C-alpha positions as CSV (number, residue, x, y, z in Angstrom):
1,M,2.1,-6.6,-35.6
2,K,1.9,-7.7,-32.0
3,I,-0.3,-5.9,-29.6
4,R,-0.6,-6.7,-26.0
5,I,-2.5,-5.4,-22.9
6,E,-0.3,-4.9,-19.8
7,P,-2.3,-5.2,-16.6
8,Y,-1.2,-3.7,-13.4
9,K,-2.3,-6.9,-11.7
10,T,-3.0,-10.4,-13.3
11,W,-6.5,-10.3,-12.0
12,S,-7.4,-6.9,-13.3
13,G,-11.0,-7.2,-14.3
14,G,-10.9,-4.3,-16.8
15,A,-7.8,-5.6,-18.6
16,R,-9.4,-9.1,-18.8
17,A,-12.7,-7.8,-20.1
18,L,-10.9,-5.6,-22.7
19,G,-8.6,-8.4,-23.8
20,R,-11.5,-10.8,-24.5
21,K,-13.5,-8.0,-26.3
22,C,-10.6,-7.1,-28.5
23,G,-8.9,-10.5,-28.9
24,I,-5.7,-9.1,-27.4
25,L,-3.7,-11.3,-25.1
26,R,-2.6,-9.9,-21.8
27,T,1.1,-9.9,-20.9
28,T,2.4,-12.5,-18.4
29,A,5.5,-12.8,-16.2
30,Q,6.7,-15.6,-18.6
31,Q,6.6,-13.2,-21.5
32,V,8.9,-10.8,-19.7
33,R,11.5,-13.5,-19.8
34,K,10.7,-14.9,-23.2
35,H,10.0,-11.7,-25.3
36,G,12.1,-8.6,-25.5
37,D,9.4,-6.4,-27.0
38,F,6.0,-6.0,-28.6
39,N,5.0,-3.4,-31.2
40,F,2.3,-1.8,-29.0
41,I,1.4,-2.3,-25.4
42,I,-1.9,-1.0,-24.0
43,N,-0.9,-0.2,-20.4
44,W,-3.6,-0.8,-18.0
45,G,-2.4,0.8,-14.9
46,R,1.2,-0.5,-14.6
47,S,3.8,2.0,-13.5
48,E,6.7,-0.3,-14.3
49,R,8.2,-0.7,-17.9
50,R,8.8,-4.3,-18.5
51,F,8.9,-4.4,-22.3
52,N,10.3,-2.6,-25.2
53,G,7.9,-1.2,-27.7
54,H,5.4,1.7,-27.9
55,Y,3.2,2.1,-24.8
56,I,-0.2,3.5,-24.9
57,N,0.0,5.2,-21.6
58,E,3.7,5.3,-20.7
59,P,4.4,3.6,-17.3
60,E,6.2,6.8,-16.0
61,K,3.1,8.8,-16.7
62,V,1.0,6.3,-15.0
63,R,3.3,6.3,-11.9
64,I,2.5,10.1,-11.6
65,A,-1.3,9.7,-12.3
66,S,-1.6,6.9,-9.7
67,N,0.0,9.0,-6.9
68,K,-2.5,11.6,-5.4
69,L,0.2,14.0,-4.4
70,L,2.1,14.0,-7.7
71,C,-1.1,14.1,-9.6
72,V,-2.4,17.2,-7.7
73,E,0.9,19.0,-8.2
74,V,0.6,18.4,-12.0
75,F,-3.0,19.7,-12.0
76,S,-2.0,22.8,-10.0
77,E,0.9,23.7,-12.3
78,A,-1.4,23.1,-15.5
79,H,-4.2,25.2,-14.0
80,I,-6.6,22.2,-14.0
81,P,-9.6,22.9,-11.7
82,C,-8.9,20.7,-8.7
83,P,-9.3,21.0,-4.9
84,E,-6.8,23.1,-3.0
85,S,-4.2,20.9,-1.4
86,T,-1.3,20.9,1.1
87,T,1.2,18.6,2.7
88,S,1.3,20.7,5.9
89,R,-0.9,19.5,8.8
90,D,-0.7,23.0,10.3
91,V,-2.1,24.5,7.2
92,A,-4.9,21.9,7.0
93,D,-5.6,22.6,10.8
94,G,-6.1,26.2,9.8
95,W,-8.6,25.3,7.2
96,L,-10.5,23.2,9.7
97,T,-10.4,26.0,12.2
98,D,-11.8,28.4,9.6
99,G,-14.8,26.2,9.0
100,T,-13.6,24.3,5.9
101,T,-14.2,20.5,5.6
102,V,-10.9,18.8,5.0
103,I,-10.0,15.5,3.4
104,A,-7.0,13.8,4.9
105,R,-5.6,11.2,2.4
106,T,-3.5,8.6,4.4
107,L,-2.8,6.6,1.3
108,L,-1.3,8.2,-1.9
109,R,-1.8,5.1,-4.1
110,A,-5.4,3.7,-3.5
111,S,-8.7,3.4,-5.2
112,G,-12.4,2.9,-4.2
113,G,-12.3,5.5,-1.5
114,R,-9.5,3.7,0.6
115,G,-7.3,6.2,2.6
116,I,-10.0,9.0,2.5
117,H,-10.8,10.5,5.9
118,L,-13.3,13.4,5.9
119,C,-12.9,15.9,8.7
120,D,-15.9,18.0,9.4
121,P,-15.2,21.3,11.4
122,E,-18.5,20.8,13.3
123,T,-17.7,17.3,14.6
124,D,-13.9,16.7,14.0
125,Q,-11.4,18.9,15.8
126,T,-8.3,16.9,15.2
127,L,-6.8,15.9,11.8
128,R,-5.1,12.6,11.5
129,K,-1.6,12.6,10.2
130,A,-1.5,12.2,6.4
131,P,0.8,12.9,3.5
132,L,-1.8,15.0,1.7
133,Y,-4.7,17.1,2.7
134,T,-7.3,18.7,0.4
135,K,-10.2,21.1,0.8
136,Y,-13.6,19.4,0.4
137,V,-15.3,21.0,-2.6
138,K,-19.2,20.9,-2.5
139,K,-20.7,19.2,-5.4
140,T,-24.2,18.7,-6.9
141,D,-23.2,15.8,-9.2
142,E,-20.3,13.5,-9.8
143,Y,-19.2,12.0,-13.0
144,R,-16.6,9.7,-14.6
145,V,-15.5,10.7,-18.1
146,H,-13.5,8.3,-20.2
147,V,-11.0,10.0,-22.5
148,W,-9.0,8.2,-25.3
149,Q,-6.4,10.1,-27.2
150,G,-7.9,13.5,-26.7
151,E,-11.6,12.5,-27.2
152,V,-14.3,11.8,-24.8
153,I,-15.6,8.2,-25.5
154,D,-17.9,7.7,-22.6
155,V,-19.6,9.6,-19.8
156,Q,-21.1,8.1,-16.5
157,Q,-22.8,9.7,-13.7
158,K,-22.6,8.4,-10.0
159,R,-26.1,8.0,-8.7
160,R,-27.6,6.7,-5.5
161,N,-28.2,2.9,-5.4
162,T,-31.9,2.9,-4.3
163,A,-31.4,-0.6,-2.9
164,V,-29.1,1.0,-0.1
165,A,-30.7,2.4,3.0
166,D,-30.7,6.1,3.7
167,G,-28.5,5.7,6.7
168,D,-25.8,4.0,4.6
169,I,-25.6,6.7,2.0
170,N,-22.6,9.1,2.0
171,W,-23.2,12.1,-0.3
172,Q,-19.8,13.5,0.2
173,I,-17.7,10.5,-0.7
174,R,-19.6,8.9,-3.6
175,N,-18.4,5.3,-4.2
176,H,-19.8,1.8,-4.3
177,D,-19.3,1.1,-0.6
178,N,-21.2,4.4,0.3
179,G,-24.2,3.5,-1.9
180,F,-23.5,4.8,-5.4
181,I,-23.4,3.2,-8.8
182,Y,-22.4,4.4,-12.3
183,A,-25.3,5.2,-14.6
184,R,-25.5,6.5,-18.1
185,D,-29.3,6.8,-18.7
186,D,-30.6,10.4,-19.0
187,V,-27.1,11.8,-18.3
188,N,-26.8,15.5,-19.2
189,P,-23.3,16.5,-18.5
190,P,-22.4,20.2,-18.1
191,S,-20.5,22.0,-20.8
192,C,-17.4,22.3,-18.6
193,L,-17.1,18.5,-18.0
194,S,-15.4,17.3,-21.3
195,P,-12.8,20.1,-21.5
196,A,-11.8,19.6,-17.9
197,A,-11.5,15.9,-18.3
198,C,-9.5,16.1,-21.6
199,S,-7.3,18.7,-20.1
200,A,-6.5,16.6,-17.1
201,V,-5.5,13.6,-19.1
202,A,-3.3,15.7,-21.4
203,A,-1.6,17.5,-18.4
204,L,-0.6,14.1,-17.1
205,G,0.8,13.0,-20.5
206,L,-1.6,10.1,-20.7
207,D,-3.1,8.6,-23.9
208,F,-6.3,7.6,-22.1
209,G,-7.9,7.7,-18.6
210,A,-11.1,7.7,-16.7
211,V,-11.5,11.1,-15.0
212,D,-13.5,11.6,-11.9
213,L,-15.0,15.0,-11.5
214,G,-17.5,16.8,-9.4
215,Y,-19.9,19.5,-10.6
216,N,-21.4,22.4,-8.5
217,R,-24.6,23.6,-10.2
218,K,-24.8,26.9,-8.2
219,H,-21.3,28.0,-9.3
220,Q,-21.4,26.1,-12.6
221,Q,-18.0,24.7,-11.9
222,C,-16.2,21.4,-12.5
223,T,-13.6,20.0,-10.2
224,V,-11.2,17.3,-11.3
225,Y,-10.5,14.7,-8.5
226,E,-8.3,12.1,-10.2
227,V,-7.6,10.2,-13.3
228,N,-7.9,6.4,-13.3
229,T,-5.6,4.4,-15.6
230,A,-7.1,1.0,-15.0
231,P,-10.9,1.6,-14.8
232,G,-13.3,-1.2,-14.4
233,L,-15.1,-2.0,-17.7
234,E,-18.5,-3.6,-18.6
235,G,-21.4,-3.1,-20.9
236,A,-21.5,0.1,-22.9
237,T,-18.3,1.4,-21.4
238,L,-16.4,-1.7,-22.5
239,D,-17.9,-1.2,-26.0
240,S,-16.7,2.3,-26.1
241,Y,-13.1,1.3,-25.3
242,Y,-13.4,-1.5,-28.1
243,R,-14.5,1.1,-30.6
244,A,-11.7,3.6,-29.6
245,I,-9.0,0.8,-29.9
246,L,-10.4,-0.1,-33.4
247,R,-9.8,3.6,-34.4
248,T,-6.2,3.3,-33.2
249,F,-5.6,-0.3,-34.3
250,P,-7.9,-1.2,-37.2
251,Q,-6.1,-4.6,-37.6
252,V,-7.8,-5.7,-34.3
253,E,-10.9,-6.2,-36.5
254,T,-9.3,-8.9,-38.6
255,G,-6.8,-11.8,-38.4
256,I,-5.8,-13.5,-35.2
257,Y,-7.5,-11.0,-33.1
258,R,-10.8,-11.7,-34.8
259,R,-10.3,-15.4,-34.3
260,R,-9.6,-15.0,-30.7
261,R,-12.8,-13.0,-30.3
262,G,-14.6,-15.8,-32.1
263,G,-13.5,-18.3,-29.5
264,L,-11.1,-20.4,-31.6
265,L,-8.3,-19.7,-29.2
266,R,-10.4,-19.2,-26.0
267,G,-8.6,-21.9,-24.1
268,R,-5.3,-20.1,-24.6
269,S,-6.5,-16.6,-24.0
270,R,-5.4,-14.8,-20.9
């Protein structure tokens, strides 16, 4: 049985780390021409189908998950708790006039906070043109929940990086550039977190995903922001994905996969 990892880009760090951990080779452009199919393909964020075989995360589903507009439409239809959204600039202007902070998303396919423009009604009176606008939802905490085939396998919390100066911290958009890191020590996720994350992945028709959510303690509510289909992996999170893959593909523990992990084929691994 041939199992491969299909990265969305050849330099995907998450796909590379997972391949080395599991002893599973990543697909290459040469294999597209040389091979017609593999038995199973673990799709790490690619929205294009290049091989025959059974995909773990169908490319067509990844295409929807990676598009902010298509994703929020799915969430709304499935009644997944998510920020209210619109494609109308006039509607978004109305929100701003009513005193609501608005997020203008100028990029529908982006990560790491790119394309996010926060418009505060007290300081910003003009919205920039964007294909998607969402209402900003106040949060106390923010989490990333990793789901594999209907089960939560790992939970991380976004916390302030104490090495970053106060003036460089952005509590509204919590990402690495704004002074936040992922932590797992002493994480006590609220009870609504896991059901919301699993429901979001299921609504998109995905087999796995890393779900970003906010939590408002005052209202005891979770809000789903997006589902990442090619998350970065390291440390304990990488171990969690390895154990999840072993449950799905126990043969990864033996044979050629084990030999690759042992370094016998290190020079040929991709």
